KELUM-193371 format. One record per residue (C-alpha): x, y, z. Coordinates in nm, 2 decimals, m for minus. Layout:
((X Y Z))
...
This chain:
((m1.15 m0.33 0.51))
((m0.81 m0.25 0.66))
((m0.76 m0.25 1.03))
((m0.62 0.06 1.19))
((m0.51 0.17 1.54))
((m0.58 0.53 1.45))
((m0.83 0.59 1.17))
((m0.77 0.97 1.17))
((m0.40 0.91 1.11))
((m0.48 0.65 0.85))
((m0.70 0.89 0.66))
((m0.42 1.15 0.68))
((m0.18 0.89 0.52))
((m0.41 0.78 0.25))
((m0.54 1.12 0.16))
((m0.23 1.33 0.23))
((0.04 1.10 0.09))
((m0.12 0.84 m0.13))
((m0.36 1.07 m0.32))
((m0.69 0.92 m0.21))
((m0.99 1.13 m0.12))
((m1.21 1.09 0.19))
((m1.53 0.92 0.08))
((m1.70 0.91 0.42))
((m1.62 0.88 0.79))
((m1.85 0.79 1.08))
((m1.72 1.09 1.28))
((m1.52 1.40 1.18))
((m1.35 1.44 1.52))
((m1.27 1.08 1.61))
((m1.34 0.84 1.33))
((m1.36 0.47 1.40))
((m1.47 0.38 1.04))
((m1.40 0.56 0.72))
((m1.36 0.51 0.34))
((m1.11 0.65 0.11))
((m1.12 0.65 m0.28))
((m0.88 0.68 m0.57))
((m0.91 0.58 m0.93))
((m1.22 0.36 m0.88))
((m1.08 0.19 m0.57))
((m1.24 0.23 m0.23))
((m1.07 0.12 0.09))
((m1.24 0.10 0.42))
((m1.05 0.17 0.74))
((m1.17 0.03 1.07))
((m1.04 0.10 1.42))
((m0.92 m0.19 1.64))
((m0.85 m0.17 2.00))
((m0.48 m0.19 2.10))
((m0.55 m0.50 2.32))
((m0.68 m0.68 2.01))
((m0.40 m0.57 1.78))
((m0.18 m0.87 1.81))
((m0.47 m1.09 1.70))
((m0.57 m0.87 1.41))
((m0.46 m1.01 1.07))
((m0.33 m0.75 0.84))
((m0.38 m0.81 0.47))
((m0.16 m0.77 0.17))
((m0.36 m0.60 m0.11))
((m0.27 m0.61 m0.48))
((m0.38 m0.33 m0.72))
((m0.36 m0.34 m1.09))
((m0.25 0.00 m1.22))
((m0.18 0.10 m1.58))
((0.12 0.33 m1.50))
((0.30 0.15 m1.22))
((0.62 0.34 m1.30))
((0.45 0.68 m1.27))
((0.28 0.57 m0.94))
((0.61 0.45 m0.81))
((0.77 0.79 m0.87))
((0.47 0.97 m0.72))
((0.49 0.76 m0.40))
((0.87 0.78 m0.38))
((0.84 1.16 m0.37))
((0.59 1.12 m0.08))
((0.85 0.93 0.12))
((0.62 0.63 0.19))
((0.85 0.35 0.11))
((1.04 0.12 0.34))
((1.41 0.07 0.29))
((1.37 m0.23 0.05))
((1.09 m0.10 m0.17))
((1.19 m0.12 m0.53))
((1.02 m0.14 m0.87))
((1.08 m0.49 m1.00))
((1.00 m0.71 m1.29))
((0.91 m1.04 m1.13))
((0.94 m1.40 m1.24))
((0.56 m1.44 m1.21))
((0.52 m1.18 m1.49))
((0.45 m0.85 m1.32))
((0.62 m0.51 m1.29))
((0.55 m0.41 m0.92))
((0.64 m0.25 m0.60))
((0.51 m0.29 m0.25))
((0.52 m0.11 0.09))
((0.32 m0.10 0.42))
((0.08 0.17 0.54))
((0.10 0.31 0.90))
((m0.07 m0.01 1.04))
((0.15 m0.26 0.85))
((m0.12 m0.34 0.59))
((0.06 m0.44 0.28))
((0.00 m0.26 m0.05))
((0.13 m0.39 m0.38))
((0.08 m0.20 m0.71))
((0.15 m0.38 m1.04))
((0.09 m0.43 m1.41))
((0.15 m0.74 m1.62))
((0.49 m0.75 m1.81))
((0.48 m0.68 m2.18))
((0.57 m0.96 m2.42))
((0.92 m0.81 m2.46))
((1.00 m0.77 m2.09))
((1.18 m1.02 m1.88))
((1.22 m1.06 m1.51))
((1.50 m0.88 m1.32))
((1.79 m1.10 m1.22))
((1.77 m1.22 m0.86))
((1.95 m0.99 m0.61))
((2.30 m1.09 m0.51))
((2.31 m1.30 m0.20))
((2.50 m1.17 0.09))
((2.79 m1.39 0.21))
((2.78 m1.57 0.55))
((2.76 m1.35 0.85))
């Protein structure tokens, strides 16, 4: 279950930009709870009051996907990434990318590295400011 300040907007993001389909919603006009599905994954979106928002913990979800490179390209074309989103080979053995949805819920998509793949070198550090 992912917290949302505006479930209708979240549905629009997941369906219109991330390729999910609406599975259900408790209301067509003003949903407070809904589910979206894609490739065997179902996410639930639940409205939270603005007064509670600072106390609502937002998760970082991880999804195993067979074609992480293809999904990265699909989502890049949809313009959903933040400025530092990149497809990386990690030292913990994955090829992955991550970004946030409209409500700052983290989404990471990955696959395990193949035996002949190695991690990317660490990014160059900026000098002192």
